TIRO-2110 file (N, C-alpha, C; in Angstrom, 1 decimal):
// TIRO-2110
100.9, 88.1, 119.6, N, 1, A
102.4, 88.2, 118.3, CA, 1, A
101.6, 88.4, 116.8, C, 1, A
103.4, 88.8, 116.1, N, 2, A
102.4, 89.4, 114.8, CA, 2, A
103.3, 88.7, 113.9, C, 2, A
101.9, 88.3, 112.8, N, 3, A
102.8, 87.9, 111.6, CA, 3, A
104.4, 88.1, 110.6, C, 3, A
104.6, 87.3, 110.8, N, 4, A
105.5, 87.8, 110.0, CA, 4, A
105.6, 87.6, 108.7, C, 4, A
105.7, 88.2, 107.7, N, 5, A
105.9, 88.1, 105.7, CA, 5, A
106.9, 87.7, 105.5, C, 5, A
107.6, 87.3, 104.4, N, 6, A
108.5, 87.6, 103.7, CA, 6, A
108.9, 88.1, 103.1, C, 6, A
107.5, 88.6, 102.6, N, 7, A
107.1, 90.0, 101.4, CA, 7, A
107.5, 91.4, 102.6, C, 7, A
107.8, 90.8, 103.3, N, 8, A
108.6, 92.5, 104.1, CA, 8, A
110.0, 92.4, 103.9, C, 8, A
110.2, 91.4, 103.9, N, 9, A
112.2, 91.5, 103.6, CA, 9, A
112.3, 91.8, 102.2, C, 9, A
111.9, 91.7, 101.7, N, 10, A
111.9, 92.3, 100.0, CA, 10, A
111.6, 94.1, 100.1, C, 10, A
111.0, 93.9, 100.1, N, 11, A
110.8, 95.7, 100.2, CA, 11, A
111.4, 96.3, 101.6, C, 11, A
111.7, 95.8, 103.0, N, 12, A
113.4, 95.8, 103.7, CA, 12, A
114.6, 96.5, 102.4, C, 12, A
114.5, 95.3, 102.1, N, 13, A
115.5, 95.0, 101.1, CA, 13, A
115.5, 96.3, 99.9, C, 13, A
114.6, 96.9, 99.2, N, 14, A
114.6, 97.1, 98.3, CA, 14, A
114.9, 98.9, 98.8, C, 14, A
114.2, 98.9, 99.8, N, 15, A
113.8, 100.4, 100.3, CA, 15, A
115.5, 100.4, 101.0, C, 15, A
116.0, 99.8, 101.7, N, 16, A
117.9, 99.4, 101.8, CA, 16, A
118.0, 100.3, 100.6, C, 16, A
118.4, 99.2, 99.5, N, 17, A
119.4, 100.0, 98.1, CA, 17, A
119.0, 100.8, 97.6, C, 17, A
117.2, 100.8, 97.6, N, 18, A
117.1, 102.2, 96.7, CA, 18, A
117.1, 103.8, 97.2, C, 18, A
116.9, 103.3, 98.9, N, 19, A
117.1, 104.5, 100.3, CA, 19, A
115.7, 105.8, 99.9, C, 19, A
114.7, 104.8, 99.1, N, 20, A
113.3, 105.6, 99.0, CA, 20, A
112.2, 104.5, 99.3, C, 20, A
110.5, 104.9, 99.6, N, 21, A
110.0, 104.2, 99.9, CA, 21, A
109.2, 104.2, 98.5, C, 21, A
109.5, 105.5, 98.3, N, 22, A
108.4, 105.2, 96.9, CA, 22, A
108.9, 104.5, 96.1, C, 22, A
110.7, 105.0, 95.1, N, 23, A
111.4, 104.3, 94.7, CA, 23, A
111.5, 102.8, 94.4, C, 23, A
111.2, 102.7, 95.6, N, 24, A
111.3, 100.9, 95.8, CA, 24, A
110.0, 100.3, 95.6, C, 24, A
109.0, 101.4, 96.3, N, 25, A
107.2, 101.1, 95.7, CA, 25, A
107.5, 100.3, 94.1, C, 25, A
107.6, 101.8, 94.1, N, 26, A
107.9, 102.0, 92.4, CA, 26, A
108.3, 100.0, 91.7, C, 26, A
110.1, 100.0, 92.2, N, 27, A
110.3, 98.8, 91.4, CA, 27, A
110.0, 97.7, 92.1, C, 27, A
108.8, 97.5, 92.9, N, 28, A
108.4, 96.0, 93.3, CA, 28, A
106.6, 96.4, 92.9, C, 28, A
106.5, 97.3, 91.9, N, 29, A
105.5, 97.3, 91.8, CA, 29, A
104.5, 97.0, 92.8, C, 29, A
104.2, 98.0, 94.0, N, 30, A
103.9, 97.8, 95.3, CA, 30, A
103.5, 99.4, 95.3, C, 30, A
102.3, 99.5, 95.8, N, 31, A
101.7, 100.8, 96.3, CA, 31, A
102.5, 101.8, 97.1, C, 31, A
102.9, 102.4, 97.2, N, 32, A
104.0, 103.2, 98.5, CA, 32, A
103.4, 103.2, 99.4, C, 32, A
101.7, 102.7, 100.4, N, 33, A
101.3, 102.8, 101.4, CA, 33, A
101.5, 101.6, 101.5, C, 33, A
101.9, 100.5, 101.2, N, 34, A
101.8, 99.3, 101.2, CA, 34, A
103.7, 98.9, 101.2, C, 34, A
104.2, 99.3, 101.1, N, 35, A
106.1, 99.8, 101.6, CA, 35, A
105.5, 100.5, 103.0, C, 35, A
105.0, 101.2, 103.0, N, 36, A
105.3, 101.3, 104.4, CA, 36, A
104.8, 101.0, 106.1, C, 36, A
103.5, 100.3, 105.5, N, 37, A
102.7, 99.6, 106.5, CA, 37, A
103.5, 98.4, 106.7, C, 37, A
104.4, 98.2, 105.7, N, 38, A
105.5, 97.0, 106.2, CA, 38, A
107.0, 97.4, 106.5, C, 38, A
107.4, 98.7, 106.2, N, 39, A
108.0, 98.6, 107.5, CA, 39, A
107.5, 99.2, 108.6, C, 39, A
106.8, 99.7, 109.0, N, 40, A
105.9, 100.6, 110.2, CA, 40, A
106.2, 98.4, 110.9, C, 40, A
105.3, 97.7, 109.6, N, 41, A
105.6, 96.0, 110.7, CA, 41, A
106.8, 95.9, 111.1, C, 41, A
107.4, 95.8, 110.2, N, 42, A
109.3, 95.9, 110.8, CA, 42, A
109.3, 96.7, 111.8, C, 42, A
108.8, 97.3, 111.2, N, 43, A
110.0, 99.2, 112.9, CA, 43, A
109.5, 97.8, 114.0, C, 43, A
108.3, 97.5, 113.9, N, 44, A
107.3, 97.1, 115.4, CA, 44, A
108.0, 96.1, 115.5, C, 44, A
108.4, 95.1, 114.4, N, 45, A
109.2, 93.2, 114.9, CA, 45, A
110.3, 93.5, 115.5, C, 45, A
111.2, 94.7, 115.1, N, 46, A
112.3, 94.4, 115.7, CA, 46, A
112.8, 95.7, 116.3, C, 46, A
111.8, 96.4, 116.4, N, 47, A
111.8, 97.3, 118.2, CA, 47, A
113.8, 98.4, 117.1, C, 47, A
112.8, 98.8, 116.1, N, 48, A
113.9, 99.4, 115.6, CA, 48, A
113.3, 100.5, 114.8, C, 48, A
114.0, 102.0, 114.0, N, 49, A
113.0, 103.0, 113.0, CA, 49, A
114.1, 102.1, 112.1, C, 49, A
114.6, 101.1, 111.9, N, 50, A
115.4, 100.9, 110.3, CA, 50, A
116.2, 102.0, 109.9, C, 50, A
115.3, 103.0, 109.6, N, 51, A
115.5, 103.7, 108.5, CA, 51, A
115.6, 105.3, 109.1, C, 51, A
115.8, 105.7, 108.6, N, 52, A
115.7, 108.3, 109.1, CA, 52, A
115.5, 108.6, 108.1, C, 52, A
114.6, 109.6, 108.0, N, 53, A
114.1, 110.4, 106.9, CA, 53, A
115.6, 111.0, 107.1, C, 53, A
116.5, 111.4, 106.0, N, 54, A
117.2, 112.2, 105.6, CA, 54, A
117.2, 113.3, 103.9, C, 54, A
118.4, 113.9, 104.2, N, 55, A
117.5, 114.6, 102.6, CA, 55, A
118.7, 114.3, 101.5, C, 55, A
119.4, 113.1, 101.7, N, 56, A
119.5, 112.0, 101.0, CA, 56, A
118.8, 111.0, 100.3, C, 56, A
117.7, 110.8, 101.6, N, 57, A
117.0, 109.4, 101.2, CA, 57, A
116.5, 109.1, 102.6, C, 57, A
116.6, 107.5, 102.6, N, 58, A
116.9, 107.1, 104.4, CA, 58, A
117.4, 106.3, 104.4, C, 58, A
118.2, 107.0, 105.6, N, 59, A
119.2, 106.7, 106.1, CA, 59, A
119.0, 105.5, 106.6, C, 59, A
119.9, 104.3, 106.9, N, 60, A
119.5, 102.8, 106.9, CA, 60, A
120.3, 103.6, 108.8, C, 60, A
119.7, 102.5, 110.0, N, 61, A
120.3, 102.5, 111.2, CA, 61, A
121.2, 101.6, 111.0, C, 61, A
122.4, 101.8, 112.8, N, 62, A
122.6, 100.3, 112.5, CA, 62, A
122.6, 99.2, 112.3, C, 62, A
121.6, 99.4, 112.5, N, 63, A
120.3, 97.5, 112.7, CA, 63, A
120.4, 97.1, 111.3, C, 63, A
119.3, 98.1, 110.5, N, 64, A
119.3, 97.8, 109.4, CA, 64, A
120.2, 97.7, 108.8, C, 64, A
121.2, 98.4, 108.5, N, 65, A
122.7, 98.1, 107.9, CA, 65, A
123.0, 96.6, 108.8, C, 65, A
123.0, 96.0, 109.1, N, 66, A
123.7, 94.4, 110.1, CA, 66, A
122.7, 93.7, 109.2, C, 66, A
121.3, 93.7, 109.4, N, 67, A
119.9, 92.9, 109.1, CA, 67, A
120.5, 92.7, 107.2, C, 67, A
120.7, 93.6, 106.4, N, 68, A
120.6, 94.2, 104.9, CA, 68, A
121.9, 93.2, 104.6, C, 68, A
122.9, 93.3, 105.2, N, 69, A
123.9, 92.7, 105.5, CA, 69, A
123.9, 90.7, 105.5, C, 69, A
123.0, 90.5, 106.6, N, 70, A
122.9, 88.8, 106.9, CA, 70, A
121.3, 88.9, 105.4, C, 70, A
121.2, 89.7, 105.6, N, 71, A
119.9, 89.4, 104.7, CA, 71, A
121.2, 88.7, 103.0, C, 71, A
122.0, 89.4, 102.3, N, 72, A
122.7, 89.4, 101.2, CA, 72, A
123.1, 88.9, 101.4, C, 72, A
123.4, 87.8, 102.7, N, 73, A
124.7, 86.3, 103.3, CA, 73, A
123.3, 85.2, 103.3, C, 73, A
122.8, 85.3, 103.1, N, 74, A
121.3, 84.3, 103.4, CA, 74, A
121.1, 84.3, 101.4, C, 74, A
END
């Protein structure tokens, strides 16, 4: 079973807010690879792609939208 890191939620939240992996990494003072790896682990954990690349940035899936709102409420 994969370990769950609270930092992953911070990364998820920042990608959700910025709609960009590189911008999220910059704002969190992390390497872009670190953010990408964390997103990969979250995708696997939740069995959902979470975000889809578009011309306007990363578009959240319905699951990611619900998760973002739950995080905000918490």
